[in-house]
C-alpha positions in Angstrom: -22.2 8.8 -2.8 -19.5 10.1 -5.0 -16.7 8.0 -6.2 -14.1 7.9 -8.9 -15.2 4.7 -11.2 -13.4 3.3 -13.8 -15.5 1.5 -16.4 -12.7 0.6 -18.9 -9.4 2.0 -19.6 -9.3 5.3 -20.3 -13.0 5.9 -19.1 -12.9 6.8 -15.4 -15.8 8.8 -14.2 -16.6 10.5 -10.9 -20.3 10.0 -10.4 -23.1 8.7 -7.8 -23.1 5.0 -6.5 -24.8 3.7 -3.7 -23.5 4.1 -0.2 -21.8 0.6 0.6 -23.8 -0.8 3.6 -21.5 -2.9 6.0 -22.5 -6.5 5.8 -21.8 -9.1 8.9 -18.2 -8.8 10.0 -17.7 -5.6 7.6 -17.0 -1.8 8.5 -18.1 1.2 6.4 -15.3 4.0 6.4 -15.5 7.6 5.8 -12.5 8.3 3.9 -10.8 11.6 4.9 -7.5 10.9 2.7 -6.8 9.0 -0.3 -3.5 8.6 -1.9 -2.9 8.7 -5.8 -0.7 6.0 -6.6 1.0 5.4 -9.9 -0.9 1.7 -9.8 -4.2 4.0 -10.2 -2.8 5.8 -13.2 -1.4 2.5 -14.8 -4.9 0.8 -14.3 -6.7 3.8 -15.5 -4.7 4.0 -18.7 -4.0 0.6 -19.7 -6.3 -1.6 -17.5 -5.3 -4.7 -15.3 -6.3 -8.4 -15.7 -6.7 -8.2 -11.9 -9.3 -5.3 -11.9 -13.2 -6.5 -11.7 -14.7 -3.4 -13.8 -16.5 -1.3 -13.2 -14.6 -0.7 -10.0 -13.8 2.4 -7.9 -10.3 2.9 -7.7 -7.7 3.9 -4.7 -6.0 1.7 -2.0 -4.0 4.1 0.3 -6.6 5.4 2.6 -7.6 6.5 6.3 -10.5 7.8 7.6 -13.3 7.7 10.2 -15.4 4.6 10.9 -18.8 5.2 10.0 -20.8 2.0 10.5 -19.9 -1.4 12.0 -21.9 -4.8 10.8 -23.0 -7.3 12.9 -20.1 -9.2 15.0 -17.8 -6.7 14.7 -15.6 -6.3 17.5 -12.8 -3.8 18.7 -13.8 -1.2 16.0 -16.6 1.1 16.7 -18.1 4.3 15.0 -15.9 7.4 15.4 -12.8 5.4 15.3 -9.8 6.8 13.2 -8.5 3.9 11.1 -6.2 3.1 8.4 -6.7 -0.3 6.4 -4.1 -2.2 4.3 -4.5 -2.4 0.5 -4.6 -6.2 0.6 -6.0 -9.0 2.4 -4.1 -12.2 1.7 -5.6 -15.4 1.5 -3.6 -17.3 4.2 -3.8 -20.5 2.2 -1.6 -20.3 -0.7 1.8 -21.6 -0.9 3.2 -18.1 -0.7 1.2 -17.1 2.6 2.2 -20.6 4.0 5.6 -20.0 3.4 5.1 -16.3 5.3 5.6 -14.4 1.7 2.2 -13.4 1.7 3.1 -10.3 -0.2 3.1 -13.0 -3.2 -0.2 -13.9 -2.4 -1.9 -15.8 -5.2 -5.6 -14.6 -4.3 -5.7 -11.4 -2.4 -8.5 -9.0 -2.0 -7.3 -5.7 -2.9 -9.1 -2.1 -2.9 -9.4 -0.8 -6.2 -9.5 -4.3 -7.8 -11.3 -6.9 -6.8 -13.5 -4.6 -4.6 -14.4 -1.0 -4.9 -11.7 1.2 -3.3 -11.1 4.4 -1.6 -11.2 7.2 -4.2 -14.9 7.9 -2.7 -17.0 9.3 0.0 -17.1 5.9 1.7 -15.5 2.6 1.3 -16.5 -0.8 2.7 -13.9 -3.0 4.5 -14.6 -6.5 3.5 -14.8 -9.3 6.2 -11.5 -11.0 5.5 -9.6 -7.4 6.3 -11.7 -7.2 9.9 -11.2 -11.1 10.9 -7.7 -10.6 10.3 -7.2 -7.5 12.3 -6.2 -5.4 9.5 -7.8 -2.4 10.8 -5.2 -0.1 12.5 -6.4 2.6 14.9 -4.8 5.7 14.2 -3.6 7.5 17.5 -5.0 11.0 18.3 -2.5 13.6 16.7 -1.4 11.5 14.1 -2.9 13.4 10.8 -4.8 11.1 8.7 -3.1 12.1 5.4 0.1 10.8 7.1 -1.7 7.3 8.1 -3.0 7.4 4.5 0.7 7.0 3.4 1.2 3.6 5.6 0.7 1.2 2.5 3.4 3.0 0.2 5.9 3.2 3.1 5.3 -0.5 3.7 6.0 -1.4 0.0 9.2 0.9 0.7 9.9 -0.9 3.8 10.0 -4.4 2.3 12.4 -3.4 -0.4 14.7 -1.9 2.1 14.5 -5.1 4.2 14.9 -7.3 1.3 18.3 -5.6 0.2 19.8 -6.0 3.5 20.2 -2.2 4.3 21.9 -1.9 7.4 24.8 0.3 9.4 27.7 0.4 6.8 25.9 -0.2 3.9 25.9 2.4 0.8 22.7 3.1 -0.7 21.5 4.7 -4.1 18.0 5.5 -4.9 17.0 6.3 -8.5 14.2 8.5 -8.8 13.3 11.5 -6.7 9.6 11.0 -6.8 7.6 10.2 -3.6 8.7 6.7 -3.7 12.3 7.4 -4.2 12.2 9.7 -1.1 10.5 6.9 1.3 13.5 5.0 0.0 16.1 7.7 1.3 14.2 8.3 4.7 14.0 4.1 5.5 17.5 3.8 4.3 18.6 6.4 7.0 16.5 5.0 9.7 17.9 1.3 9.0 21.2 2.7 9.5 23.0 3.2 5.8 26.1 5.2 6.1 25.6 6.8 2.8 22.4 7.3 0.9 22.5 8.9 -2.7 19.5 10.2 -4.5 19.7 10.2 -8.4 17.0 12.2 -10.2 16.0 14.9 -12.3 14.4 18.0 -10.4 16.7 20.4 -8.2 13.9 21.0 -5.5 12.8 17.2 -5.1 16.8 16.6 -4.8 16.8 19.4 -2.3 13.7 17.3 -0.4 15.6 14.5 -0.6 18.7 16.1 1.3 16.3 17.5 3.8 15.0 13.8 4.3 18.4 12.3 4.7 20.1 11.9 1.5 23.9 12.5 2.1 24.5 13.2 -1.7 22.4 14.0 -4.6 22.9 13.9 -8.3 21.1 15.5 -11.1 21.5 13.3 -14.1 21.2 16.3 -16.4 24.2 17.8 -14.9 26.5 14.9 -13.5 26.5 11.0 -14.9 26.0 9.0 -11.8 27.6 6.3 -13.4 31.0 7.7 -13.7 30.7 9.5 -10.3 29.7 6.5 -8.3 30.7 3.3 -10.6 31.0 -0.1 -8.7 30.5 1.9 -5.3 26.9 1.0 -4.0 26.1 -2.0 -1.9 22.5 -1.4 -2.7 20.6 0.5 -5.8 16.9 1.1 -5.5 15.2 1.6 -8.9 12.0 3.4 -8.6 11.9 4.9 -12.2 12.6 2.0 -14.6 13.6 2.5 -18.2 16.5 1.4 -20.1 18.8 4.3 -18.9 18.1 3.7 -15.0 18.4 0.1 -15.2 22.1 0.5 -17.0 23.0 3.2 -14.2 21.9 0.9 -11.7 23.9 -2.1 -12.9 27.0 0.3 -13.4 27.2 1.7 -10.2 26.3 -1.5 -7.9 29.3 -3.0 -6.3 30.5 -6.6 -6.5 28.0 -8.5 -4.4 25.7 -5.6 -4.5 21.9 -5.7 -4.8 19.9 -4.1 -7.7 16.2 -3.7 -6.8 13.7 -3.0 -9.4 10.6 -1.5 -7.5 8.3 0.0 -10.0 6.1 -2.0 -12.4 5.2 -1.2 -15.9 2.7 -1.7 -18.5 2.8 -5.1 -20.6 4.8 -4.5 -23.6 6.8 -1.7 -22.1 9.0 -3.9 -19.7 11.9 -5.4 -21.9 15.3 -4.4 -21.6 18.8 -5.2 -22.2 21.3 -5.8 -19.3 25.1 -6.5 -19.2 25.0 -10.2 -17.7 28.8 -10.0 -17.1 28.1 -7.5 -14.3 26.1 -10.1 -12.7 28.6 -12.9 -13.5 31.7 -11.6 -12.6 30.4 -9.5 -9.6 28.1 -11.8 -8.1 25.7 -9.1 -8.5 22.0 -9.8 -7.1 19.3 -8.6 -9.5 15.9 -8.5 -8.0 12.4 -7.1 -7.6 10.2 -6.1 -4.7 6.2 -6.3 -4.6 3.9 -5.5 -2.0 4.7 -5.9 1.7 4.1 -8.8 4.4 2.1 -7.8 7.5 5.0 -7.6 10.0 6.2 -5.1 7.5 2.9 -3.1 7.4 2.8 -3.0 11.1 6.5 -1.5 11.0 5.8 1.1 8.5 2.4 2.0 10.5 4.4 2.4 13.7 7.2 4.4 12.1 4.2 6.7 11.0 2.3 6.7 14.2 5.5 7.4 16.5 6.6 10.5 14.1 9.9 8.6 13.3 9.4 9.6 9.6 7.2 12.5 8.4 5.6 11.7 5.2 3.4 15.1 5.0 6.1 17.1 3.5 5.9 14.7 0.5 2.5 16.3 -0.4 2.6 18.6 -3.2 -1.0 18.7 -4.0 -4.6 18.2 -2.7 -7.7 17.8 -4.7 -11.3 17.1 -4.1 -13.0 13.9 -5.3 -14.7 16.1 -7.8 -11.5 17.4 -9.5 -9.9 13.6 -9.8 -8.9 14.2 -13.7 -7.1 17.4 -12.7 -5.5 15.6 -9.9 -4.3 13.1 -12.8 -2.9 16.0 -14.9 -1.0 17.2 -11.7 0.4 13.8 -11.4 1.6 13.6 -14.7 3.6 17.0 -14.7 6.6 15.5 -13.0 8.4 19.0 -12.6 6.1 20.1 -10.1 4.3 17.1 -8.4 5.1 15.0 -5.6 2.7 13.2 -3.5 -0.9 13.7 -4.4 -3.8 13.4 -2.0 -7.6 13.0 -2.5 -10.0 14.5 -0.1 -13.6 13.2 -0.9 
């Protein structure tokens, strides 16, 4: 079968590898949609200490069960399914405390095991045993189901920041993760949701999804327009400017959440600690999701309460994986990119 295999940072090849036969307790899924994630790009460019190379990248996917291994129950060939990116260990101190999103020994597609940028993906036993194979209802597009994992990550962030009716929210970054923050903040009842970005067509899409106001930073300084006004600020594009803006527009007792990760050596910034001290501002981060949050995100997609298909700007066959990367790098024209094996 064909797969996008990372051999070392900067060396990714679409090549033939053996079909992944399911072992006892495992299933093999024919991938129908696999989302290109910024983490894929970061791992491709810089590597990752968690990645066991060579490895097939990809962890946002949905497809159809091809085979089931011995002892598998509740899942059958032909089932339309979505699977989370991670199977947490259930044993470490964070899992025992209900914070499995911070698990110390996860199994993650595209890192410890081969991922979904391939024609087929094998789902390890830990996923199957823990009920992490979600049956996608008829009528729900598999492309939409493939976006459950990133939506769950955003849902974790929105809940962590305490978004609820009466709150004023700002989202910095008009990419797919930023727009998911907009959509979920509205679902969670925020009175105001401000989207801050660079690209007019993305900002207009943000308005369609639920933003009550948009700010193009090339035309308006959000630090002046929103100074000290926002109860929660989500930073989905992290650099010195966006972090400074986030700190300046957060209200006293507000929350600034850093959502995006950066390569080592590129994540050191300066902040004004007086804003934290005198305003009792909370500066935090958000990573991954709990299984409760994943189930909630899946339900939102399956019920149609959130429509993520409008975020897809490009679709590429697996054979054109490098073209997909180039499209992703052109931020003026790309939003969510899907790989179709």
